[in-house]
N, C-alpha and C positions, 0 to 999 in steps of 0.2 A: 033668329040662322040656326042648326040643324050642329048638334055637337059631334065633328068628326072621330068616330068611331075608334077607341084605344087596340091598338094593337097590340094582348095578351101575351102571345113572344116575345115581342120586345121587351117588354116592360117588364118580363121576368128574366128576360135576359138582360136587363140594367144592375134590376138586380143583385143580380148573383156578381156581377163584375163587384159590386158595391161591397158585394162582402168579403169577396176575394182580396178584396183594397188592404195589406197591411199595414195595422195602427200604429204610428212610428210615437217609440217613446216619448215623451214628454219632462223640462225639469221641472223637477220637484224645492223649492224654495222653501226653504228652511230655520230662514231668520237671519238678521245681520249680526258682525260679528263685533268685536271688542266693547261686551253686553251695552250695546244699546237697545234703544226701541223704538219700533217703532208705531206711531198717533194712525190705525186704522180707520179711526173714529171718524176723526177727522180730515179724513184723504179720505174716504171710503169713495166720493163720486170719479176723483182719478185713476185708484184701483178698479173702479170696472170699468172704467173706456180705455183702459192703456194694459194692464195685468198679463191676459193673454195675448194679445201682438208681443209681449215682451220676451215673457214665456217662451212663445214660438220663436221670435230673434235666435235665444238663446239658447236654446234647442237646437236649433238646424245649426248655430256653428259650433256646439257640442262634435253633434255627426258629424261632423268637417273634419277634428278633428286641431279648431283652432285653439290657438293660449290668449289671444289678442283680439277683442271687438272694438270698432273706433264706430262713432255716431257724428261726424261732423255736420255744423250748419253750412248750408248753403243757401243761395238768391231764392229763398221761399222753399227753400228745402234741405232735406236731410241727408246725408248721404252716408251709410251702411258697408261698413269696411271690414272681412277678417283678417287674420295676419296666421297664418298654417304652416309651420318649421318652416322662421323668419321671411316668407315669401307676400306680400300684399294680394287680397284679389279683393275688386269692387264684389260688394254681395248685393247691392239694392239703391236703390232712393227712392226716400221717404216721403211724404208728400208733409210741407211744414208742422201745418198739429201735429198728424199724427206720429212723427219725429219727437214733438219735445215733448209727450205728452208721457212716450215711452221714453224721454231719457226724465224725467220730471220722477214717472213710479220707479223706476230700478236707484236713483239715488235714494227716495223716500227705504226702498224696502234695504238698502247698505244703511241706512241709520242715518243718513242727511237730509236736511231741511234741504225740499223739494221749493220752496219760496225763493229759497236764496239764490242770485241769480246775478251776483255781482264780484262774489268772492270764490277760488275756489275751497274746496273739498274735495274731504274724502275719507271711506269710509269699503265696507264689506260684507258682504254676504257669506249664509253655508248654503249650497247649492247640494242635493242628490240625482244625480243621470246613471242613469244605464250599473244603479246596484255601487254606484262608486261614490265617496267625497269628493268634492270639489269644495273649497271658495276661490271665492270670485272678492280681484279686488277693482274698486268702486273711486276712483278720479272724476271730478267735471273739472273746466276752466272756461273760462270765462271766456268767449269769445266776438265782439263787439253788444249786440241788446237778445242774445244766444248765448249757448254753452256746446261746449265738446267732453264726449263723454270717450272714456275711455277704459274701458275695464280689463282685466288677466285675471286668464283663470290655471289654479291649481292644482293641482290631483294630487290632496293629502297623502294618500299613497308615495308617489311619485318626488315628492320634496327633495329637491337637491341642495342637498346642505353636510355632504363626506365629500370628501376626492374619490371616492370607487363611485359618486352618483354621476361624478361628469367622467371616467373615464380618465382622472388623470393618472397621469406613469408615473411609479417610483421612481426615476429620474426627480421630477421637481418636488414632490411631496418630501422624499430625503429633506433637498436643499431650502425647502421654506423650514423644514423641524428645524435647522442646523440654524439656520437665519435668527430665529426668534427662538432659541436656547439658552441665550448669556443676559438678561434681564438688561438688554442693553438695544438699540438701530431701528427702524423703524421697515418696514416691508407698507410698499403703496401699492395698488389696486387700480388698472385706467381700464377706460377704452370710451368709444365712442354710442347718446344715449343708443338704450335696445340691445346693449351686449352684453349683455345681463354680467355686469360689473358688482353689481350686489350683490346676485348672486357666490360671482369669484369671490370674493370679500370673506362672505360667511362660509366655504367651502377651508377660503385659508383658514380662517377661526379655529375649524376642528381640526386642520393640518396639526394642530396641537397638540398635541403628548395631555388630558386634561389629570392623570394621576403625577405624572414629574411633573405637572407647569399651571399656578393657581393665574386664572385667563378670565377677569370683567370685563362688561360690555357695559358702556356710555352712550350707546349709540338708539336711536329711536328706530324702532326695524320694522312695523308700520308693520305689520302680522305677524314678521316670519320671526322662524324660533331658533334658538338656541342651547346646543346638548351640553353643560358639564361645563357652562360657565354661566359665571355669575354676574348680576344684573347689580348698576352702581347707579345709584339717582345722585346726582349732587344738590349739595346746600343749600336753604335759597341766598339767593347773598356771593358766593362762593362762584369763585374767578377758577378757571382752566389750574393754576394754579395751587388755590387752595384744595383745587379738588385732586388731581395729580399726588400733591402733597398726603394724602384720605390712603387715597389707597393705597402708593410708597408704602403706610403704616401697617395698612390689610399685607404684607409680604406679597402681591403681588406681583406678575413675572410680567406676563404678557395684555393691553387693554387694545381693545377694540373700540374708536372711533363715530362719530358721526363723516359725514366725506369736507373736504376740506376746503373752505368754503373764503376763505381769509387769510392774508398775509400774520394779522396777529396770531391769529391761533397756528398757524404753519412756524412761526418762530419763535412757539414755547411750546408746542412738543420736540418741535428739536435741541431745545434748552433739558428734555426730560430725556435725553433718547440714549442718554448712558444709564441712565437710573430704571428705564425701564424698556420694549420691547411695546411698541407701535403697531394697528393694523389696523389701517386706514384707505378709503376712497378718493384721488386726488382725479377734477373735474378735466381732464384729459381724453382726448384719443385715443393717443398713444402709447407707447413708455418715456423717447422719445422726447414728446409734449408736456409728459405731465415731469421729465428729467428739468426742463427749461426754466417748465412754475416755478421746481420747486428751485429752481438757483434761482433763480427774479427773486422768491418771496423772504427765503432766509439765507443768500449768499451760498458761495460755490465753497469755504472755511468749513462751516457746517454738515451742506448735501457731503462731505469726502465722508465728516466725519463720520455722521450719524444716518443716512442712508444706505439702507442694504439690500436692498431688492424692487426688484417693479416689476407688478404680477399683472397679466394682459391673457386675452382670448378673443376668439373669432369661430363665431360660430356657426356653424355645417351643417347642412343638411346630410342625414344619413339616406342610405339606402331600401330603401325596402328590403327586408328578408326572402318577400316569398314571390321575388317576378328580379332581382337582380342578377344579372345577365357575368358568366364568370369569361373570359376569355383569358389566350397565353400576350402572353408584352411581350413585347419585342427586346432584345439582348441591348441593342443600340436604347430604348426608350431606359426599359432601369439602369443602364449605366449612367445616362443623363437624368436622372431622378437622383441617383446614389444607392441604389434599391442593389441587396443583391441579384448576384446569375442565377441564384437558388430557387428567386421568385417562379412560380410557374404559372400564378392565377391571380388576374386582377379582376375585380369586378366594376359595374358599369348599368346605368340605367338601359333597356326592354329598351325596345326601335318602338313610335310610334302609329294606332292604324293606320293604314292607306285612305286621305282624305277621300282618291278620286272610287273607293272599292264601297258599294253601296252593303254587302256581307260583311264586315269587316267590322271585329264587337269593337263597344264602343270604350271610351278610357277604363267608365267604372267599368267593365266587362273583364280587362284583364287582370286588373287582380283587382279583389274588395277592401283587405285589409288597410289597404293608402287612398284606394279613390281612383288605380290610372295615374296617378298621380309621377311620376314613382319612386316618392319617396316617405321617409316616416320618423319624424322627428330631428330632432336637430345632438349635433356634436363640439365638445368644442377642441379646435391646436390654442394651444397654450403656447407663453413663451414667458420667461422671466430674463428680466436685465439683473441682470450681480454687478456688482458694485467693488468688482474681483478690483488688486493693482492697476494693474491693464487698464481697466478703464478708467481707475482713479485719476491717471497720468492723462487719458483724453479729457476729461472731464476737465481736471487745472488747464491742460494744452493751448482748448480751442474749441468746441462742443461745436458737432456735423452728426447730424443724423447719419455718413457715409461712417462718418472714422466711427460715430456707434456700433453698426452692425459690424463691421470691419473686427471689430473688437470682439465683440459676440464672438461669431464664429473662428477668430485663433484661440478664446474660453475653448469650444467646444458648446458653449452658455445655448437654451432651446431653441431655436426663433417658432415664429409662427409658420413659417417651411418649411421647416420640417417634420414639424410635429402635426402639419395637416400630412405631408408621404408619409409620417407614421398612416393616417390614417386609412390614408389610402391604400396600400402593405396588407396592412389587417383587414381588406374591403368593408371596414365600414361602410367608405362613400369613393365617390368613382374620380379620378384624374380633372376630366372634365364638369364637377362640383367643384374642385379646387381652382381651379383659372379661372373660373368663373369668379367667387367666391372672391379670392385678390386680383381681376383683372375692373373688380367695381361695381361685379352686378352685373356681369356679364353683354351679348347683344338686345341691342334693344327690339321693343315690339315694332313689327311694319304699324303704321298711324292706322286705326282705325280698331284694330283687334286690341281684345283689354278680354285679359286674362279671369279665367270665375275659379269658381274653388274648388276641388277632388269634390268628384260623388263622395256622399255618408261610406266609408267604411263600416266594413262591419265591426259593429263592439265588441271589442273582447273585456272580459271581467278580469 
């Protein structure tokens, strides 16, 4: 059969097109965290088969500003999902063998045992992307005969550790300092899963002035860091009481603990709440739930004597600074929101391109930094429920969520809704976003409609 003549002009055009394609930057894995060692020799075959795919997946997630990656087993396959600015996006469906290999190689790179599939594991790895350092915390969880892999991505330079890092207003920072200033009482932090409660508890610790007070840590930080805080390791065989006695002899003022998990631990902590200030997490979705749980575990009297406050937050998407749109609010709206009549401008997301206009720009073309989403990062709306004299009466005479909320308003305390409106007035987020968050996620998607991750934004150094 005669060979078909090659069109030299077409081949030259194809070669030029290939040359014009931009080379996407790839993430550079730089070894495991926690002084762990990767056995590359034993697992050479696994690395050869799945390393490139894992690197491409992580690089794609980071180009899209994902802060969480999840690989979830399904029937015969794995579902890949990114979480960007708190919103989950289906990213890909991976064939079973390929997904399994990617899970195992990422576990290996994080210093975990890729052959252990029946027990949860936790580790981490260092990574460089776009000339920035990152830490990836990797957690594997058995699911049937497979595993779920969850990866949290932290920018080392943007560590959320101090009040200013999360935009905590001075009013709340000053109240936390007052609560922890007397070497007594419990400050609890709560929030639903993935609400940033652990980060918020670390921020609360850093609110305490380390030059005036001795702050100790007994918590397993799982790779997170505390600044100007002394770590305390309990001696073998010592229970909480013995450990607290040792810390008191070291003239501690404030002690940071692991999340509260049992009534027995709670009772011991509250017994020492007249000699130490405690900062800890309580597994609860809301301050009211946390308050109810503490009352159940330690009793009303102990709560009234020892509990000083409950801190929580709700993460809200920030408007992209490059494409947010200003508008003049209606005076009636300002009055309804409790904002000053002097407020002349608020901001909202820009309108999306018309779907029926073939010449309209794509979502990605509308704004490169946010990929047309039009959000860029998240900010915390905060709430501090203080146990004032009025709140003690509410607790003692019959607890209800409505009564707690009324008392907070009567005391002039900061609530999530009030702080969210502050963020709207400062142009950080939009009223529509606040309404979406507080209504439980906004409108449902039409059947068959699945969101996709925003386009790759311009990487900013």
